[in-house]
N, C-alpha and C positions, 0 to 999 in steps of 0.2 A: 400423418402415413404412417410414421413412427411413435404413433402414440403420444405426442408432445402438442402445446401448445403458447405461441409465442407473442407478447405481449411488448410493442414496438414504443417507444415514448419520446418527449423531449420535451424543455423546460421553452415559452418563451421570454428569446431576449434572451437567450442563454450561449457561452459562449463554445461548451462541453457539445460532441457530437451525438446523435442519435443513441439512445440507451434501448437494450431490451432484455426480457424478464421471460426464463422458459419455463414452463410446466408440466408437470406432467399430467397424463388424464390418462384415468383407469374406469375400465367399464364394467357397471356395473354386475358383479359375478350371478348366476341363478340358483348357488347357493355357497355355505360359507367356506372362506377358503383359509389355509396357513396362517395368511398371512402378518405381519405384524407393525406395531409403527411406536413410533417415537417422536411423542408429543405432547400439546397442557392440555394438562386436568379444564377443561375447558367443555360445557356445556354443546357447544358452536364445534367441538373439534371430535367430540363422543358418537355427535351427528353424521360428521362425518365421515367417519369410520367404520361407523354402524349398517350405514350407507355401499360403504363398498365393498360390504364383505368379512370386515380384520379384528378378528375376534382375540387380538392378541396386543394388550400396551405398557409401554415403559416410559413411566413418565420423566425421564433422565432431565427435559429440558428446560420444565417448572426449577429446578433451583429445589423442592421444597424438602427432596430424601437427602440434599447435598448437606454436607456437612456446619459448614455457613448459615443454611437456614434451620435444618432440625438442633445442631446444637448448639449452640455460638459461643456462649459461656461455657464450654467442658461440660461433662456430665450433666449439663442442666437440659430439658429437652423442649422443644416446640413442637406440635400433635398437631397434624394437619390430615385429620379428618375424614373434613368436609372433601376433599382433594382422594383422598386414598378411597373415601366411598363410590366416587363420579360413575367409574366406568362401569362399575357392577351394574348400574340401570339401565347400563344401555346394550348388557350380554358381554362384555369387554373381558378377557381376562388379566387381570393386572401384575405384574413385574416387578418388583423393586430393585433399588440399587442401594448395595450398600461400601459406601464408599469408606477406602482407607490413605488414600492417596493421592489420588488424581487433584482434590480443589487444596492437598493438606499443606499446598504453597500460599493458599487466601491469609496463611498466619491465623485465624480464627479457630482454627479446627485442634492444633496438636499445640498450641499456645497456651493452652487456657487449661489442658490436661497436665497435672503434677505425677501421672506415672506413663512416664514416656520416657524413651532412649533413642539415642540418635546413633545411627554407622555409618561412617566413612564410606564413600561406593570410589574404590578405584578399580581401573580410571573409572572419572567422570562417564555419565553418561549421556549423550543428545538428547532434547527435549525439547519439546514444542516451543518454549522461550527463554532456551539455552542449556547450559548443560546442568547438572545433576548433581551433586557435590559428596551433598549426605542423605542420610535418606532418614526421619524423626516415624519410629512406630510408635503409637497408645501400648506401653506392657499388653506383654501379651493376656492377662487374663483380668484384664480392666477393658482390650479391644474384646475379648470372649463374652464380657459382660455387656457392652456394649453393644454386639452384633444379637446378644437376647435380646434385651432388653427391644431393640426396634422391631427384630422379627416378633417379638409377641404384641408385642404393644399392635403391631398392623396387620397380625390375623386374620380378624375376620375379614380384607379386603384382598390382603398382598399373595399368593398363593405361590409368589416364587419369586429366587432372589439371584441378581445378579450383581460379580462381586468385584468392585469398581468398571473398567470400559475400553480396552485395546492396551492390557497388561506388556507387551512385545516387549518395552522401552525397559523395566524392571525384569533384572536375572532372577531366574526362578529360584538360587539358592535364597536369595533376599525375600522373596514374595511365601516362600514357602510356609511359614510359620502366619503371615497372616490370612491365607487359604486358611490352614488346618484352623486356629482361632476363631473364625468367622463361621466354616461350617458345624465345629464343635458347639459356640454360639447358639447359631438358628436351630438346629435338633435338640436343645433342652430346650428353647422355648414352641417347637413347631415340629415335631418327630416326622410330618408329612410333608414338611413346605422340603419342596428341594432347591439349592446352589447352585449358579452354575459360573463358570470363570470364564474371560471372554481375552481370550488370544489368539496367539497361529500356531499352525497347526505342528509345529519345530520346536516353539518356546514351550505348550506339552510337551512333545517328549524326553525335552528336558525335563519339566516339572518331573514326571514320572519316573525315571531314573533316577533321580534323588526320595522314591519313595512316596510323592504323591498325588497318586492313583484315588485315594481313600478323601484328597481335600478338595473336591468335584462331582455336583449329579450330573451334568450336563456341559455342555462348550457353547457357549454363548458368542456372536460375533453383532457388529453392526454397517450395512449398507448404506452407503447412504453420499 
């Protein structure tokens, strides 16, 4: 009755109790919706999204736009044009993620860039896997060039960019330079492409108070 479908299961001779997986059931809409989805870049997923009336697609979970896949050797790129082009075949508009910090802790992102600098964070910031005590940036000019390169290459398919994801844990005063450099680079490559930042309303108020109103075109967020 609430649009949920429950699948209960158990393994024969298993000491564990019955397991349960709950799925959301989406009614097929009569027309296109404003819904977007974050999922994998496969034909199967695209067909499902198309049937559900979804018209906006965000390929975060694929990983092909994450720095560890995109540029594992520093400023040397792996391009995934086949994945970037797939959504358009099903009438979906693709938004890309431009990651600056979320995946930097993997080591392969900033470690191989010579143009970088580290700023000490005091007091340490609580993050998902512990505490953030320092913040490593790709140096501003190199970061702007990176944003320009990525946005320019994917311009035929990606019509909007989201800078990182849910950056509420990063102080706006540290993030201001990242947002400004990203937008400058994107606009140099693709003037008509929009850039969004994903954070809470209070975080945006602080960013705007620091003079950052010009660093984003839209506010993004994820629900899941």
